[in-house]
N, C-alpha and C positions, 0 to 999 in steps of 0.2 A: 491523602488523597480528595483532593475538592467538588464533592458533588455538588449539584444543584436538579433539583426537580420546579418544570415549570407546571404549577397545578391550580385550579381555579375552585376547586371543592376543596372543602372542609374536612369531609371524611377522609378524602387520600391524602389530604395535605397531613393529617395525623399519622396515617400510613407511613408515610416516607419520614417523617422525624421518628415514628416507634421505631422503622427498621433496620436504623442507625446508630440507636442511643445507645448500644453496649460496644459499640466499634469505634475504632480509632479513626476513622474515615471523617472528613466533615461536612454534614448536608447543608444545604440551603433551600428550601422552597420558595418560591415566587410565585406571584400569579402572572396573567399573561397583559396584564396591562404596558402602552408604552414604557413607565416609569421603569416598572419593577425590568422588566427585559433588559433595559440599557446598565439597572445596578448589576447584572452578571458580568459584564466586562470587568468591574473591580474584581470579582472573586477571581477571575481567570480559572473557570473549572478544567478537571479532566475528563469529567462526565457529564452531558446533559441529559434528563428526561422528560420527555414531554407528551403532552395524550395528542390526539388524532384531530381534535375539534378545540382549540383552544378560544378563548370566549371573547378575548377583546382582540385579535388580531389571525390574520388569512396564517394558515400554517406555512405556506410556501415562502410568505413574508420574514417569517419569522428565523426558520430555514437560513434563508438566504442573508437574514443581518448577522444570525452566527459566522456564519462562512466568510462575511465580509469584514469581519471586527478583526483587530491581529489579538483580542486577548483571549476569543471563543474560536477562533477557526482551525485551530487544532484540536480541537474536543472531540470527545465520543459521541454521538447524537444518538441517543436510543428513543423508538417510537411506542408507545404503551397506549396498546389499542383494542378496542373489540371486534374490527374488522374483521372479514375473513381475508384469508393471505391474498387472493386473486384482486381484491379491494384497494390492497397498499399501492399499488404501483401509478393508478390511477388517480391516488389523491396526492403521491410525494417520489420526488427523484430517489428512488431505491439507493443508489448507489451513493450518497450522502448519508447514508444510514450505517451505522454500524452494527446493529439489531433492532429486532422488533420481539416486544415482550407483549403476550396475548394477555388479556384480563380473563378470569382472574389473575392476578400475578403469581408467579411462582418465588419466594422468595429465596430460594436455594437459586435461583438462575439468575435472580440481580446479583446477589453475594457472587456466583460466579464470575459475571462479568466485568466485576470491581474489582474480585482477586485477580484474575487475568490481568488486567489493565495495570493494576500496580506490579504483578510481577513484569510485564515490558518493562516499564517503566524503571524499574529499578535493573533490570541489563541495560537498558541505552543508558542509564546514568554512568555507567563505569567510559570514562573520559578517552583515559589511554586505551590500545589494545594491551592484550595482557599475555607474556610466554611465560612457560615454565622450561626454567636450564634445568637439567640434571646431569653431571657430573662428580666422578669421585675429588677431582681436583679443585682445590679451593681458587687458587689461580686462574683457572679456565674459567669457573663460576663469573668470578668477578670480573674477569674481561669481557665477557657475554652480557653479561648485565650493564657494563659502561656500553658496549657497541649499541645495544638494543636501544637503551635509554638517549643514545645521538639520534635514535629517527626514529623517535617518539612511542616507544613501547615499555611498558614498566615488566619488569622480571623479578620473579618468584624462583628459588631455587633449592634444589635438594642433592643430596651428597650419595644417593644408590638409587639402584632402581625401583625397592619396594615403597622408598620414603617418596620418590618420584610418581609412581602409579599412586599412592595416597593423595598428593598433594593435587595432580592432576584430575583424579576423582572428585576431589572437593571442590578446586577452584573452575574447573571446566575452564581453560584458558582458551585463547583464539589459535594458540601455535604451542608446539613441544619442541625442545631441541634438546636431544639425547645422546650422550655418551654410548657408544657400543659396547665397552669390555668396562662392568662396574662391580663390585660385591654384589652379593646377595639377591639379585635378580640382573641378568644383563639386558642390554638395550632391546635386544630382540626378543626377551621373555616379555619385557615392559611392554611393547607395541603388539603384542597378540592379546596381553592382557586389554589395554585399551581398546583395541580393537571387537575384542569380545562383547565389552559393555556397551550395551546401546545410548548410554548417554554421553560417551566421550569419542565414540566411534568417527566421530567428522570433526575431529579435531585434527590436523595435520601436523604430519611428525616429519622433521629434519634429523637423520642419526647423523653425527660429528664423529669422526675416527680417523685415526693413524694408518688404520691398516685396512681400506678396501678396496674387495676385488670380486671378480664377477660372482663369484659362489655365494659371498657376503651379502650383495648386492639383492640376488636373487629370492635369498632368505626373508630381506628386509622388505621387499614388496611384497612378499608374501605375508607378511607380519603385519601391513600397513603403512608401511612407513612409505611416503614421496618424493622424500629428495636425500641425498647422501650429498656430504661436505667432507673434505677431507683436512687434515690438522697441516699444518697451519691453516686456520680460515681465512683467506683475504676477506678485509672488513666489507670492501664492496661485492664483492659476490655473495657475502651474508646477507647485505642489505637487498640485493636485487631479488635470493631466495626469500627470504623472508615477506617482503612485499608481495611479490608476484602470487603465494601460496595465501597469504593473507585476502588479497583480490578474489582469487580462485574460493575461498572460503563464503566471501560475503556472497556471491552468486549463486551457491548453492545450500545458504544456511537457512532458508526460510522453512519452518517446521511444516509438515505436510498436516492437514488438518481434516477432521471426521465430524459427520453427524450421526449419530447412536438414536433410534429411533426402538426407544424398546420401555415398555409399561413395569416391568418387574423391577423393583429397584437392586434386588440380587444381581440379575443377571445385567443389569445395566454397569454396575458396581464390578464385577467382573472384564465386562468386555473395555470399562473406560481402563481398569488399572494394566490391563494388557495392553492398551493403546498407550498408555502413558509411558511403559516400559519401553515402547519402541520408537518413544520421543515423537507420539501426535500428539497434536493438541485438537482436544475433544470439546463438542457440544452436543449435550443431551437434551434430547428431547421425549417427554414422555408420552405426550397424544399427538396423532394425526395432525391436529391444531398446533401443535406447537412446532412439530416439523415443518410446516408449511412456513411459520411466520421465520423459521430460522433460515429457511431455504430462501426467502424471499431476499435476504442481505448477505448472503455467505454459499459462495460454490466452493463445496470443499473438495477436499483428492479422491474421497471413500466415503460411501454410504454404507452403515448397515441397517436393516429392516427386518423387524418383528413382524410376523405375517398377522397375530392375533392380537388387536389394538382395542381400548375402550370408546374408541369414537372412529374408527376406519377400519379400512381392510390395507393389507399389507402389498397382497400382489396387485391392487388398484393403485395404490403409490406407486409401486414401480413402474405400473403402466405410464402415470402420469410425469414420471421424471422423463422417461424416456420419449414423452411427447414434446416436452422442453429444450429446445436448441442451448440453452444454458448448461446444461447436463450432459450434452449427446456426449461426450467422452469420460464421464465420470464413473467410476466404477461403482454396482452395486454388489453388495453382499446380503444374500437371505439368512439368517441365523431363527431356526426356529425347531420345535420340538415336534413339527409334522416331519418324517422325514422318508415317507414312503416315494417310490420312484415315480410315481405319475403326478405327485407334489412337484419334484424337483424339475419334471419336466415343462408344469406348467410355469415355475417360476422362471425359468432360462426362456421361456417364451414369452414370459412380460417383459425381458430385457434384463434378468440382473445376470451379474456376471459368474457370479459363484453361490453355493448351495453350503451353510454349515447347519448341521446338526445336533439338537441340545441332548444329554449335554456333551458340551462338547471339551477334546484335551486342548490346554492353554498353547502347546509346542503346535498344533495343527494350526489353532486360530493364527496364532503371529504368524506362520510359515503362510498361510492362505494370503492374509490382509500384505505382508510382504511381495508377495506374488503381484497381487493388483496394482500395489504403490508402485512396483518398478514398472507394471505398464503403464502406469499414468505419468511417471515421469518420462519416459520415451516418448509419449504422445506429447508431451508439454513440451518437450525438446526441441520435436519437430516441427511445432505450433510455431514454437521461439522464432526458430531460422526462417518461417516465413514468413513470421512479421516481419524479420530484421529484413527479408529481400523486398515485402512490402513497404516499409519505412524509405529504403533507398529509392523506389518509386516513386514515393510522395513528398519526398526531401528536396527542400531548397538547396544546393550544393553550398552556395556563398554564404547565406544566412542563418542556416541549420532549422530554418522555420521551416512548416509544412510548403508546398508548392501550389501552384494554381490549380493544379489537377487535382490535388488533394481537397481544396477549399472548393472545388465546382461538386463534389461528391458529398461532403459532409454540410453543406450548406442547406443541401435537399433531405439530408437527415435530421438535422437538428429543428430545420422548421417542423418537418413533420413530427419529431417530440413534442416540440413547444403548442402544435395544431392538437395532437391526443390529448396531452396533461393540461390545456388552456392554460400554458403559462405565457411567457415573454420572452423572444429574442432581439439581442440587441447587434448592431453589424456597426463597425466604424471602418471609413476606408481611410488611409493615411498617406498621405504626401508629403515631401521631403520639401522644405522651401528652398528654390532656389538651386536645388541639386547641381545642374547644369554648370555654374560657376563652382561648386567645389572640385568638379570634375577638370575646367579650364586652368582654374588657377594653381589648384596642386597636385593635378594627376589622378586618372583614373584608377593605379594602386591604393591612394588614399581616400578616395570617394568609395571604393569598395569597404575600405576599413571601417568608416564613417556606415556605410549601409550596415554593415554586419554589429557594431556597437550600438547602432539605435534598434536593431530589432532584439536585442539582448536586452537594451532596456527595457524595451517595451516588454519583454519574457518575462522579467523582474518583477513587472508593475502589477500586469493581470494576474486573476487567481488561477489553478493547476486545472480547473474547468474550463476555462476559458481557450480560446483556440484562434491562436497567430499563424499567419500564413504570408509569405511574399505573393501579391497578384500580379504584379510584373514589374521591368524595371524600379523608379524609387518610389512606386507605390507599394504598400503593405494593408492589408486586412485583418480585422479581429471580430470572429463572433465572439457574444457573450450570453449564455444559456442562460435563461431567467431574469434576465435585466431588463427593468423599464426603461424608459425615455429618461427619467431622470437619472435614474443608477447608470444608465449609459452615457449620459453628457458628463456626470461626475467621474468616470473612468477616462473617460476622454481627453479632460482636462487635466488627469493625473498624469495621463502618459506626456500631453502634450508641456507641462509645467518642468516634468521632471527630466525631459529631453534636453528643453530650453537651458535646464540649470546646469548639465552635465558637459563638461569637456571632453570630447571626443577625438582620438587620436594622440598621437605625440604632438602635435599643431594645436590642443587643444581648445579645436573647433566647438562651439554653441550650435548645434543645429536645431533652426525650428521647424515647426511640422504643422501643418495644416490638414484638419482632420470632418471629415461627412458623418453623418449620424442618423441611420434610419432604425426603425423597431418595429417587429411584427407584436400585436395585431395589425398596428395603423397602416403598415403594408404589407399586403397578404401573399406575396407570391415571390419566390427564389429572387425572379428575374428583378421583379419591381424593388426588393430592398437593397439590390445591388444599384440600379437605377437612379433612385431617391438618395442614396447615400454620395452617387457620384455626382446630383445635382448638386447637395447640401457640401459636397467638397468645393465644386467650384464658386458658390457663394463665400466661403471662409477666404478663398483665394482672393475675389474680387473684393474682399471686406479690409484685404492690406494683409493676408497670410498670418501665422502663429496665431489660427482662432480654431474655434469649433463651432460647427452648426448642426444644428436639426430642427428640419422644417422652416416654420417662421422663427423660432428660438436661436438669436444669433449670439456666439460668446464677442464682446469688442473685441479688436485686434490688439496686441500687448503690444505696446510703445517699445522700438528697437534702439531706442538712444540715437 
């Protein structure tokens, strides 16, 4: 792992270097000068630690530089600060942060962040999906291995149910193909064992057999089987089944996350261990301050809170959680040694979803957590469906960008955020040059294809935080949160140059763009941002098109030969 700490203090520079002396990770400490910040690109770090008040650069500018650079855009950003949690959002967009560490720094917390990222990188480094094929016939194992390889899936094999179970538990593959009748352990027994293991229960299983009937199918589904295929298997059906299950698995494979607020290391270890056996990713907070910092950048699937804390009160924290809209639907479980009925009622009134008395039985803990996570999953599913309906309402069918209605809504939102955070907001109004001629010469279907491909080109050029919309006709608009005037012009030029150099549609058309740029705070209202960008767009067209205009700064038109 390549780690970077931006640190201007000699004392903390030594801290970062000493912290990773005995580990295999590569730690580099740099100052916040412009020269040192540029050096970070050469390191291509996996994670960057930095303080809230760098000496030589504004914090927002430094974060924007990290997100803009291809070498650091995917690095996990960790803020190290002494600020209270409620002060952090006014300083930085917490959506850009991976984590927050409160000084004095807990070394265990740092190692936890780094080790978790290393595990994620290890899992994602697997280039091909992995399947386990369990069948007592060598010929069948070879055949399925070849057929899976043909669709880009690597297969490992086992010749009986017992070996297959052990192989699946060891490798945790993306999918398993299992014969029904095998020595030592048959397919249904093996499926039951896999379903009973929390670490393997989400692996999709396909039973493959020459003897499939309704009774066997029912037993199979009760054992965790998702699909049945009859031998001999049609290769096309195998491919469709496997690809469908893998897509379904990708949708549901995100691990649930939990924040555990517990000052006792012994109790915390027990809770974390039980959550880990359930496949839940855990974040341990020893103090109320640690919890507040973690909750600033993470909205978990469940929260466990101890009532008695060295720097706070669990009941009050629960009340604060319920006042925060980000945590509206997050289940909270109180785990406490105070188990009288009055305390239980007080916890429920404070917004807790459940109460567990210490010392607790592990099975009861898992059952209660499981119920809360299932409730959260149902709520997430409902929200996702509502979000999908909203996306349909806000999506432009032709370009797949957001539509004008969404732009009018999000412009007000982004402008308000920029005003609250004291940051900037760029707006690009883009028009396709001579687009009527494209429609007249090649026909409207070709014109539609050009518009779609230009929209895709723009989407591939801007950041994930930027917002591209179809404004109307052949006009598109892009919002650039946090972008200054200079950066907005740079992005506009990059879009213009990329589209000009791209051959669109089968006719290899090179579509040029004229772009008007306006920026908050130079322009202060949503209406004036659009009007100023429109005026600049008119200037860009008057100057010969294929150019970018920002107020008095006009880029020269590019010769079109």
